[in-house]
N, C-alpha and C positions, 0 to 999 in steps of 0.2 A: 397764216390760219387756214385751214380747209374745212369745209363742211362735209361731214359724213352722216347722211340721213338727217334726221332732227338733232343730232348732238353735235356740238361744235367742239373740235379737238385743237389743241394748242401743242406746240412742240414741247414745251416744258411740263405739261401735265396740269398747270394750276386751274384752267378752267374745270377739269374733271375733279381735281381735290376739293375744290370749293363747293361743287355741287353736291359731292358726297357728303361733306360735313353739313350743309344747309339742309339736306333731305333728311339727314339723322336727326338734326335738331326739330325739323318739322314733324317728324314721326314720333319724336319723344313728347311733343305737345299733343299731337293726336291719341297718343296712348295715355297720356296723363289725363286726358278728358274722360277716359274710361274708369280711372281711379275715382275722379270726382263724381261721375255718375253713380256708381255702384259700390266700390270698395269702401270709400269714405263714410257715406251713410251707414252702411252695415257695421263698419268698425265702430263708429260711434254708440251704435244701439247695442253692440256686442259689450263695450266696455262700461254701459250704464250712463252713457252721456246723451240720452235722448232730448233732454232739454237743450242741450248745447246742438243737437241737430234740428230741432225745432227753430232755435234762433237763427241759425245758419240758413235754413229755407226759407224764414221770413225776411232775412236780409238779401239773400240771393235767390229768388224764385225760380230762376232759370234752371236751377237743379232739379226740379221737378220735371221741367221739359225734357232735360237731359235723360232723367230716370225713364221717362215715358217712351223716349225714342232710343233705347239702348241698342236695338238690333242694327238700325242704320248706322249710329255711332260706331258701334264696333266693326261693322263691314267698312266703313271709310277708314277707320284706324288700321284695319288689317290690309287694305289696298295700299295705304300710305307706308306701312311697314315693309310690304312685299316690293313695292316700287324703290323704296330706300335701298333695301337689302340687294335687289337687283342692280340697281345703278352702281353701288358700291362693289360688288361681285365684278360687274363689267369694267370698272375703273381700277380694279385692284393692281394691274400692271400697267397703268398709264405712266408715262415718263415723268420723272421728277427733274428739277433743274440739275446741271452739272456742278453749280457752286455748292460747296460742302454745307455751308449754313442753310441756304434755300433748300438743299436737298434733305437736310436734317429736319427742318420745318415740314417739309412735304410729307415725310414719312411719319412724322410725329402726328399731323393733322389726319392722316389715314388712319393711324392707331386709334386716335381720339374719336374719329367717326364711328369706327367699329364698336368702340365701348358705348359710346352714345346709343347706337343702333342696339346692342345687345341690352343695355337698361332699358329701352323702349319695349322691346320684346318681353322682357321680365315684367315691366309695368302692365303691359297688356295682357299677360298670362294671370296677373294677380287679379285684375279688373274683370276677365273673364271668369275666373274662379268664383269671384263674389256675385257676378252677374248671373251666370247660367249654371255652374257646377253646384255651389252651394245650395241654392234654392231647389235644386233637383235632389240632392243628396237628403236634405231635410225633409223632402216630401215623401221619400221612401221609408 
């Protein structure tokens, strides 16, 4: 293994593939927090479940803190999504093992990482819609 900048490279691409998958999963959690912050409360109120939202907020008061700090939350989630996407794009042609079973696992992991990243972007977009677009549309 050689070191190339701050990224450690391996001959079979396992380091790159694992890092792509883990950054995708972390970006999913980061973008999921945008749903919890903004989309979930709006959805509960929209379907007439205000009492459920009240019970949820009393059980998990951190939801109020997340809602109050939605701009830094969205900024952090956006940076995580961008970093994850850039890392996956950078590693898209990283070598996979030559063994057919390991190669297939490597390629499957890459596809899964891209799907998780795409889901993260969709979740982020839904959260942004509820946090920023919907209030702006309702105000006009």
